[in-house]
C-alpha positions in Angstrom: 0.8 13.2 -37.8 2.0 16.8 -37.4 5.2 17.6 -39.2 7.1 20.9 -38.7 8.8 22.1 -41.9 11.0 25.1 -42.3 11.5 26.7 -45.7 14.9 28.3 -46.1 17.2 29.8 -48.7 18.6 33.0 -50.1 16.5 36.1 -50.4 14.2 36.2 -53.5 14.8 32.6 -54.4 11.0 32.0 -54.0 10.5 30.6 -50.5 7.2 32.5 -49.8 5.9 31.9 -53.3 6.6 28.1 -52.9 4.5 28.0 -49.7 1.8 30.1 -51.2 1.6 27.7 -54.1 1.3 24.7 -51.7 -1.5 26.5 -49.9 -3.3 27.4 -53.1 -3.0 24.0 -54.7 -4.0 22.1 -51.6 -7.2 24.2 -51.2 -5.9 25.6 -47.8 -6.7 29.2 -48.6 -9.8 30.6 -46.8 -12.7 31.5 -49.1 -12.3 35.1 -50.3 -8.6 35.4 -49.5 -7.5 35.3 -53.1 -9.8 38.2 -54.0 -8.7 40.1 -50.9 -5.0 39.8 -52.0 -5.8 40.8 -55.5 -7.5 43.9 -54.3 -4.6 44.8 -52.0 -2.0 44.1 -54.7 -3.9 46.5 -57.0 -3.9 49.1 -54.3 -0.1 49.0 -54.1 0.1 48.6 -57.9 1.7 45.2 -57.6 1.3 42.1 -59.7 -0.5 39.2 -57.9 2.0 36.9 -56.2 1.4 33.7 -54.3 3.9 35.0 -51.7 1.3 37.5 -50.6 -0.6 34.8 -48.9 2.1 34.9 -46.2 3.1 38.5 -46.0 2.1 41.2 -43.6 0.7 43.7 -46.0 1.3 46.9 -44.2 5.0 46.4 -44.2 6.1 43.4 -46.3 4.0 43.9 -49.4 5.4 47.4 -49.7 9.0 46.2 -49.2 8.5 42.9 -51.0 10.5 40.9 -48.5 9.8 38.6 -45.6 10.8 40.3 -42.3 9.7 37.8 -39.7 9.0 34.1 -39.6 5.5 33.2 -40.8 3.7 30.0 -39.9 0.9 28.3 -41.9 -0.7 24.9 -42.0 -1.9 22.7 -44.9 -2.7 19.0 -45.3 -1.1 16.4 -47.4 -0.8 12.8 -46.0 0.2 14.6 -42.8 -0.7 18.0 -41.3 2.2 20.3 -42.1 3.1 23.3 -40.0 5.2 25.3 -42.5 7.5 28.2 -41.4 8.8 30.7 -43.9 11.9 32.5 -42.7 13.7 35.6 -44.0 16.7 35.3 -46.3 18.3 38.6 -45.5 21.4 38.4 -43.4 20.1 41.0 -41.0 17.2 38.8 -40.1 19.3 35.7 -39.2 17.9 35.6 -35.7 14.4 35.1 -37.0 15.7 32.3 -39.3 17.2 30.6 -36.2 13.8 30.9 -34.4 12.0 29.5 -37.4 14.3 26.5 -37.8 14.7 25.6 -34.1 11.6 23.4 -33.9 11.8 21.9 -37.5 11.4 18.2 -38.2 12.2 18.8 -41.9 13.9 21.6 -43.8 13.4 22.6 -47.4 16.3 24.5 -49.0 15.2 26.6 -51.9 17.7 27.5 -54.6 16.9 29.6 -57.7 18.0 27.8 -60.9 18.9 31.2 -62.5 20.9 32.5 -59.6 22.5 29.4 -57.9 24.1 29.0 -54.6 24.4 32.4 -52.8 25.6 33.7 -49.5 22.5 32.9 -47.5 22.1 29.5 -49.2 25.3 28.4 -47.5 24.5 30.2 -44.2 21.0 28.7 -44.0 22.3 25.2 -44.8 24.9 25.6 -42.1 22.3 26.7 -39.6 20.0 23.8 -40.5 22.8 21.5 -39.9 23.9 23.2 -36.6 20.3 23.0 -35.3 20.3 19.3 -35.9 17.7 19.0 -38.7 18.6 15.8 -40.3 15.8 15.5 -42.9 16.4 17.9 -45.8 14.9 18.4 -49.2 16.1 20.8 -51.9 13.8 22.6 -54.3 15.7 23.9 -57.4 13.2 26.7 -58.1 12.5 29.1 -60.9 13.2 26.4 -63.5 10.9 28.4 -65.9 13.7 31.1 -66.0 16.1 28.6 -67.6 13.6 27.1 -70.0 13.1 23.9 -67.9 16.5 22.7 -69.1 17.5 19.4 -67.6 21.2 20.4 -67.9 20.6 23.5 -65.8 18.9 21.5 -63.1 21.7 18.8 -63.1 24.4 21.5 -62.9 22.6 23.2 -59.9 22.0 19.8 -58.2 25.8 19.1 -58.4 26.7 22.5 -56.9 24.1 22.1 -54.1 25.3 18.6 -53.4 28.9 19.8 -52.9 27.7 22.4 -50.4 25.5 20.0 -48.4 28.1 17.2 -48.6 30.6 19.5 -46.8 28.1 19.6 -43.9 27.7 15.9 -43.8 24.4 15.6 -45.8 24.3 12.7 -48.2 21.9 11.7 -51.0 19.6 14.7 -50.5 16.7 14.7 -52.9 16.5 17.7 -55.3 13.2 18.6 -57.0 13.1 20.7 -60.2 10.3 23.3 -59.8 8.7 26.5 -60.6 6.7 27.8 -57.6 5.1 30.6 -59.6 3.9 28.3 -62.3 3.1 25.3 -60.0 5.6 22.9 -61.6 6.3 19.9 -59.3 5.2 21.6 -56.1 1.8 20.0 -55.6 1.2 18.9 -59.1 3.5 17.0 -61.5 4.8 19.1 -64.4 4.7 18.3 -68.1 7.5 20.8 -68.6 9.9 18.4 -66.8 9.1 15.2 -68.6 12.8 14.2 -68.0 12.2 14.1 -64.2 10.7 10.9 -62.7 11.0 11.8 -59.0 8.4 13.0 -56.6 6.8 16.4 -56.4 7.5 18.4 -53.2 4.3 17.3 -51.5 5.0 13.7 -52.4 8.5 13.9 -51.0 7.2 15.5 -47.8 4.5 12.8 -47.5 7.1 10.1 -47.8 9.2 11.3 -44.8 9.0 9.3 -41.7 9.8 10.9 -38.4 11.9 9.2 -35.8 9.9 7.6 -32.9 10.2 9.3 -29.5 12.7 7.5 -27.3 13.8 10.3 -25.1 13.6 10.4 -21.3 10.8 12.5 -19.8 11.6 16.1 -19.2 9.2 18.7 -17.7 10.3 22.3 -17.8 8.9 24.4 -15.0 7.3 27.7 -16.0 5.9 28.8 -12.6 3.9 27.6 -9.6 0.5 28.7 -8.3 -1.7 28.1 -5.3 -5.1 26.7 -6.5 -7.7 25.6 -4.0 -5.1 25.2 -1.4 -2.8 23.1 -3.6 0.6 24.1 -5.0 0.3 23.5 -8.8 3.5 23.5 -10.7 2.9 24.5 -14.4 5.1 23.8 -17.3 5.6 21.9 -20.5 6.5 18.3 -21.2 9.4 18.7 -23.6 10.1 14.9 -24.0 8.7 11.6 -23.0 5.5 11.4 -20.9 4.3 11.9 -17.3 1.8 9.8 -15.4 0.1 10.0 -12.0 2.2 8.2 -9.4 5.5 8.8 -11.1 8.3 9.8 -8.8 9.9 13.0 -10.1 13.2 14.8 -9.4 13.8 18.5 -10.2 17.1 20.1 -11.0 19.0 22.3 -10.2 16.9 22.8 -7.0 17.1 19.2 -6.0 13.4 19.0 -5.1 11.8 15.6 -5.2 8.2 14.4 -5.1 5.5 12.1 -6.5 3.0 13.2 -9.1 -0.4 13.2 -7.3 -2.4 15.0 -10.0 -1.9 16.2 -13.6 -4.2 19.1 -14.3 -5.5 20.7 -17.6 -8.1 23.3 -16.6 -10.7 22.5 -15.5 -10.0 18.7 -15.3 -7.5 16.3 -13.9 -6.0 13.8 -16.4 -4.0 10.6 -15.9 -1.1 11.4 -18.2 0.7 14.0 -20.3 2.7 13.6 -23.5 5.4 15.5 -25.3 4.3 19.0 -26.1 1.5 19.1 -23.5 1.4 22.2 -21.2 0.0 21.1 -17.9 0.0 21.7 -14.1 1.2 19.0 -11.7 0.7 18.5 -8.0 3.7 16.7 -6.7 4.2 17.6 -3.0 7.4 19.6 -3.5 8.4 23.1 -4.4 10.4 23.4 -7.6 11.0 26.9 -9.1 10.8 28.5 -12.5 13.7 27.3 -14.6 13.9 23.8 -12.9 13.6 20.7 -15.1 11.9 17.6 -13.8 12.4 14.0 -14.8 11.9 10.5 -13.4 13.9 9.3 -10.5 15.3 6.5 -12.6 16.6 8.9 -15.3 16.7 12.3 -13.7 18.0 15.5 -15.3 21.4 16.6 -14.2 22.5 20.1 -13.5 25.8 21.4 -14.8 28.0 24.5 -14.5 30.0 23.9 -17.6 29.1 22.8 -21.2 30.3 22.9 -24.8 28.1 24.6 -27.4 28.1 25.9 -30.9 26.6 29.3 -31.7 26.0 31.8 -34.5 26.7 35.4 -33.4 24.5 38.4 -34.1 27.1 40.6 -32.5 30.7 40.3 -31.6 31.8 38.2 -28.6 35.1 37.9 -26.8 36.7 35.2 -24.7 36.2 35.9 -21.0 33.1 37.9 -21.5 30.2 37.5 -19.0 26.6 37.7 -20.2 23.2 36.1 -19.7 22.4 32.6 -21.0 18.8 31.4 -21.5 17.8 27.7 -21.9 14.2 26.5 -21.4 12.8 28.9 -18.8 16.2 29.2 -16.9 18.1 32.5 -16.9 21.7 32.3 -15.6 24.9 34.3 -15.8 27.6 32.7 -17.8 31.2 33.3 -18.9 32.8 32.4 -22.2 35.5 30.3 -20.7 37.1 29.2 -23.9 36.7 29.8 -27.6 37.8 26.6 -29.3 37.0 27.3 -32.9 35.9 30.1 -35.2 33.6 28.6 -37.9 32.6 29.9 -41.4 28.9 30.2 -41.0 28.3 29.6 -44.7 30.4 26.4 -45.1 30.8 25.0 -41.6 34.6 25.0 -42.1 36.9 25.7 -39.1 38.8 28.9 -40.0 40.7 29.5 -36.7 41.4 27.6 -33.5 41.5 29.2 -30.1 40.4 32.7 -31.3 40.0 35.5 -28.8 37.1 37.2 -30.6 34.2 36.2 -32.8 32.6 38.8 -35.1 29.1 39.5 -36.2 27.4 36.7 -38.2 30.4 34.3 -37.5 30.0 31.0 -35.7 32.0 29.4 -33.0 32.5 26.4 -30.8 32.5 27.7 -27.2 33.0 26.5 -23.6 30.6 28.1 -21.1 31.0 28.4 -17.3 27.6 29.0 -15.8 25.5 29.1 -12.7 23.8 25.7 -12.2 21.3 24.8 -14.9 20.0 21.8 -16.8 21.0 21.5 -20.4 21.0 18.4 -22.6 22.8 17.6 -25.8 20.7 18.9 -28.7 20.8 15.5 -30.3 19.2 14.0 -27.2 16.5 16.5 -26.2 16.3 19.5 -28.6 14.2 21.7 -26.3 16.9 21.7 -23.7 19.7 21.7 -26.2 19.1 25.2 -27.6 20.2 28.4 -25.9 20.5 32.1 -26.6 23.1 34.6 -25.3 21.9 38.0 -24.1 23.8 41.3 -23.7 21.1 43.9 -23.6 19.5 42.1 -26.6 19.9 38.7 -28.1 23.4 38.4 -29.5 23.7 34.7 -30.3 21.7 31.5 -30.7 23.2 28.1 -30.4 23.0 24.4 -29.5 24.5 22.3 -26.8 27.1 19.8 -28.1 28.1 18.3 -24.7 27.2 18.7 -21.1 30.8 18.2 -20.0 33.3 20.3 -21.8 
């Protein structure tokens, strides 16, 4: 089973080091990579760091910070796709990108620094993006002498933060990523701790079974050997030859005659598959297809929650992107301004939302298909564009 994990937390709390340690201890580092990193570190007059397994050396090793999201894989009981995201406020867009496809989140909190600004903001974003499965690593325990009292105090503070967002009974793991304590191997320095290591906790997580209706997001259409082939991605459910399919917002309807993965035809396609279909109709880019018995529905108004990368005012018109659809939209109503560190409502019916603030908004749009994030995540995420991306958010309801 593949499991997508996002590692989050305040800058310099040890996220990249934690992942580097997992890679190293699970023998997932390519032969010769350790020596290569040691050589580069010496060139830049740096001490060897496990975080360097993830960093882009030309820029990030010099700056000693993670600028973009970084994805790596390693094996435990499952195959894990791990994303390391930046902790700096100015890179919050990349954090949203990294967290948007996560099945599980790991929040890293340094024992010697505690809950910081980005700790709260990342926890809120994880919650907003609908990631329900969360682990906490209380890192850098070596900096406080592996004291049980320090761990318990930090666990209580983190528990209060996460409890305010609705998380309950979140497992906290005492660790030192740089020393390897309780990441992949159990530590003798924390004899007072009887819980799982991080890899054991990850291996014990069970993902929810797929129960969502089929949704096929159209990327484009091509003429191939005289046939119109509609290409796209199955974002939920499955498709089979013979299925009757309805596309919205175009209203096109047909029956799946062929499912193509070059150079062959296949009988069926599952969630995550990118395929071409021949269906005897002419949907367009941005359409979403689904079965006649549970078709997608187009809307021109929905309720969403977003984190702003720039200011936004009520009544403003801009571009909204969801799936492959691009439409004009208007911010019809600003219902709530939200503290993006705690999730608390700080103002109702505001007229303006500032940079790095969050809000609950009602959008009036050109016709498009969106779904509640809780139902179909791939169609429940959107971005707002005014020249460049200014917000990322999730759909709370398809009727506002």
